[in-house]
Structure formats: C-alpha cells, structure tokens
N, C-alpha and C positions, 0 to 999 in steps of 0.2 A: 503494499497497499504507499505510496506517494503522497509525504506529511510538506507541510508547506513549514518555515521559519518563523519562530514568534521574535519579536525584537521590544522588548518594553518601551515602551519612549515616554518619557515625562510621567510616571505614576501618581504623579501631585498634580499632574492636571483638573482640572474643573468635573466637581459630581453634575452627574450632569440631569437638568430638567428633569429629575424624574424618569431621565431616558424617553419622556415620552415624546420627546420634540423629534419624529425624524427619525426615529432606532436609531437611539445613541447609544453606543458601547462597543463591544469589539467586534470584527465582521468581515466577508473579506470580498471582494470585488471578482467577477470571473468575467464573460464577456454573452454578447448579444448579438443578435443582426445590426444591419452597417442600415438597414433602414425602419420606416415607420418614425419615429417622433421627426420634426425639423434639425433638429439639433443632428443627428443622426447622417441628415445629406447634406447640413450645411458641413458636416466631419470627413465626408466622403473625398473633401473637397483640399483636407490634409493628408499629403501620400509619405512626404520625409519617412513615416515613427511606419506608417503602416508599410513600407516599400519592405524597411527593415526589418517588418517580422515578419515577410509575407517571404523573405530569401533566407530566415533563420527556417520557415519548419519547413521547406520544400528543400533545403539543406539538410534534414531529419535533427537538428541542434535541439536540448526542449530549451525552451528557454523558461529564467526565472524571472518570476512579476511577483512585484514588491505591492502590496494591496494593502491599504490603509482601515484600517478598523479602529473600532468602539474598544471600552475596556468597560461600560459602566451600566449594560440596559438589558439588566436580569428580564426572563430570563430569552431575549432576540439574541444577545451577543453581550457573553462579558468573561474576566481575567476569573477562573476559578480557585478554589484555595491552594492549586497545586502552583497556582503563576500560568496554565497555562488558558487559550481558549476556548470557548465553552460558547454555548445555546444553537439554537433554533439558526439563524442566518448564517454562525459557524459549523456547523454540520451540514450545510445545505452545500459551502462555497468548498468543503472539503471533500467535500462526495465529486460534483464538479470536478473538480482540478482530479479526483481518479480517472474521471472517462474522459480527459483533455490530454494525451502523453508524450503531449508537444511541448506541455507546459508546466511549469513546478512554478506553484504559489507559493512566495511568503511574507509576512505579517508582522507589521507594523502600531501598535496599537497604541495614538493621541490624542487628543480632544476635538471635538468638533471640528471648531476654528481652524485648528490643524488641522486636521483630515482635509478638509477644503483650500486649503491652501497649499498641501503637498499637492492633492490633483491640479489646480492650476497649474503650479510649476512642471506640470508631469513627475515630480519625485514620484506619482503612485499613478502604477498603472488607472487600478479602478480605486472605488470607494467602497465596504461592502459595509453598513449601515446603518439598512432600515433608514430610507431617505422617505419622505411624498415628490411628489414631481408637485412642480411649479412652472410657471412660464418661466421667470427666470433660470431657473434651473436648466431648465431645456431647452435656454438660448446657449450655453456658458459647456454644457454638461455633456455628451454624448448618454442616451438610453436607453438598453435594450428591452430589444419586445415585447420578450416577458420579462413581470415584477419575479420577483424571487418570494415575496410572502403579502403578508396586511396584519394595522393594525385592530381589534374594534377603541373603536373611541368615544368616548361619555365625557358627563359633568360627573364631578367629586362632587355631593351637595347635603349640610349636614340632613339627619334621616328629618328632621319636622320640618324642613322644605324640600324634601325628596318629590310631595303630590305636585307640586306645582313649577317642579324647576329636572323638566326632562328633555329641553331640549335647547336653541342656541337661540330661537324667537321667545322662548319660554325665558331666558333669563334679559336679551332684551323690551319682551316686554315690562315686565316685576320689577324693570329697575336693579338687577341684584348685579353684586361687582363683582370684580373676577381677578380673579390671581396673574398678579404682573407676568408677562412669558419673554422670554426671549428672544428678539425679532427671527433668530439664527434657530427657533424652535419648531418643531409644523405644525404643534397645536395651532403657533402664530399665524401658520397659512390660513389653519379651518376658520380663522374666526376673521380673520380679513375680508377672504372671502364671503364669509355669510356677512357683511356689513355692505359692502362692494353689490351684494343685492339684492340684499335692506337697506337704500340709503334714506328711508322716515323711516327705522325704526331700529338703527345700530347698538351693539351692546359699546360700552367705556373701555377700547383696550388701552390696556400701558403698559410701557416698555421695561424687559428688568435684563439684569447679570442672570444666566442660567441658577437655577434655585434646584437647593435640593427636594427630592418630591414628598419627601418627610416632612421636612417643615410647612411644602404646601397643603399636604390635609392638616395639619397642627395646625394653619392661620386659619382653614378651613371652620374647623372645630371649636377654635376660639372664639369665633366671629369677627375675625379679623379682616375678612373676604365671606364672598357667600360662595364661589362656584371657584372650582377649578379643570379647568378641559384637560383632561389624560386617556392616557390609554387603560386598557381594564388587564394588561399584561403587571401594570407598572401598581396600579391601585392593589390589584390583588396579592402583589404578592410583598410591599410596604404598608400595609393596613395594620395587619395582624403583627408587623414587628413592632409599632409603634404605640398600640392596644387602642385600636380607634375603627375596627371591623361594627362594631354596636353605633356610631356616630356618625361616622360617613356612610352614605350611600354612592353608589354606583349605579347613573340611567346612563347603558349606550344609545347614540344616535346614531350610527355609522358606522360605516369599519371602510380602511385609507387603505389602499395599495399603497406598499414600499419598495423598492428598487434599490440595486448598487446600480453606481454613476462611473463613467471612465472616461479618460481624458478624451479628446474629441478626435486623438490621430489614432487610438485604437480602434479601428472597427473590425478587423480582423479577431482580435481578443474575443471582442464584442459580441459578433459572428459567432465562434466556439460558445461562451456561452451560452445564449438563448439556445443552442442547436440541446447543447447539454444539460440547462433546465427542465428545456421543455417535454425532454426524454425522462426528467424524473417528477416530473407534473402525472405525461404518463402512466408509471409503471410504478406509482403507488407514493413511492418517496419523499415527496412533497404532504399529503395526507397520513402520512404514517409520525415523521415528524413533526406536526403541527398538532397532531393529539398528545405528542409525547410532550413538546412545552407547554402548549396552550388549553391542551385540555377539550380541542375539537378541534375538526375541521374547519382549517382556514378556507379551502380551493375554493365552498362558493360563495365566500366573498369577495374575494380574488377573480374569481371569474366573472362575477355579475356585476360588482362595485366600479362604474367608473373611478379615474384616477385623479 
C-alpha cells in the first residue's frame, strides 16, 4: 500500500472555527477532470506545469505530490493522538492515492490561511480541507468535477429557542444575533448567500477571527449570542466535551458539498483525481466511509444538493 508522508507544520496554528468553516483540518488533495467549472477551463491554458506533469507520467516516473491538509476538523480531517492524519477526507485521499500508481502523495498540515497561500504560490498542488464552493474560489482555483463529501449544516441554538429558530430566515425575521464568523469560513459564505438572496430580510453578519467551536457554543448557551451557524459533525463532537448537550439544540437546514482544490495548473492531476473518486463512489467506498465517520450515508446529500 502506498502511503504519503506527513509533515506537521505550524502545530500552534489557529484552532479552526469549530472546523465548521469549509471544512477545516487535515485532508489531502487529489485530482479531477479538467472541465466543468469555469476555473477548470481557464486552467487549461496554464500549460507549463501540466506539460511537465504529462511528461513525467508518460515516462513512467512516479510523481511526488505535496498536498496541503488541515489538522483540526474531527471527524473529517484531523491529526490523531499518534500524530498522524486521520478522518473521512484523509481515508478518501489515501485510497485515491492507492488508485493512482503514477503519483505519490505527501501531506503537510497547516492553518487554512496558510493552506490557501500555499495553493496560490504553487507550493501545494492540491488542498484537501472540505472546502465549500463559491464564485471567488472557482475564479481562483481549479475545482474537480467530483465533490469529495458533504457537510450537514444547521443552527446551534439554545433549546429554549429551538422551536423558533430552524432556518436562516427565522434568524433574520426574529432579529437573532449570530456568533461572528471568519470571512474565510464556509459558514460565512452561507450567510452571505442568504443575505444576497433576501435583501429585505437580512442577517446581521459580523466578521471575526477564527474562533474555537466550544467557545461559540458556550456563548450561545450563556446568551451572548443567539445562534451559531455550524456543521453537524462539529456540533456532535463538541457538545459532549463541554457538557452542553442539554442546553444546545442543532437544527439542520441544508447540506453543502465539500471539495478538494487544485492549483490551476494541475489539470492532469485533477483529472486523475476525478476518475478515482468517481470509482470510489460507484463501488460503495464513499458510503462506507461516511457511515463510519458521520453515522449516515452522505452520498444522497452530495448527489442531490447543489454546490
């Protein structure tokens, strides 16, 4: 079995916003097809790195691929007690690596900001961190055709408010305060999209630095804020650890596809990634792993849910 190397970088990096945002934590990139997104089409013109990649593959040489990952999003991608990458995204990307003998994946765990910077500079050929899709990212990075997974998204609210706050529209209509969200978080984009679609019933969205999920849920329980926009897996993992299961209720309202991102020049790698990931969906591996890590099959969500 072919396994990548892990280089732990910046272990003191930020604690992800409950890792809710766009999937924070260790993960790995892989490849995808060249087409579908506008980003992929524009990437086709970036030929130098792709040509080098193609030459290496045709010569039979195994290419080492450095992939940026996150270290703090349980159970999607995280560093376990043994100091190794673990989680849903990690298992998927390692399996993809096994299906691509022409590549050898190596991994480096960093903060989300450093992850995107590394993707911009070409240090990382791919970033696997449960990213959400938005227009800015699709203009800047190469998206594969296949999403790697999905997050069930909802609202963490006090149980006393549970009946009144089930959707973002409820938050806006009832003038409920939302825990500040980092602009780089996927949760931020979800609220922005809602506000753009509902200009007459907007949510008061406050920018923030990345914060710890436990703090956010404590703020809701204490009444400092009314709502935290969060992913189900983070809420389920965090509430028992801080003893708030009896005070905080999670109300899901959507499911968001998650993606690996590629440097725009990596069209060959992205195409190979797509082919392997599609195979894993077809043969049941994705369903199996999602049940293992999330307690349910996420494939129906990411098949039927729009980006």
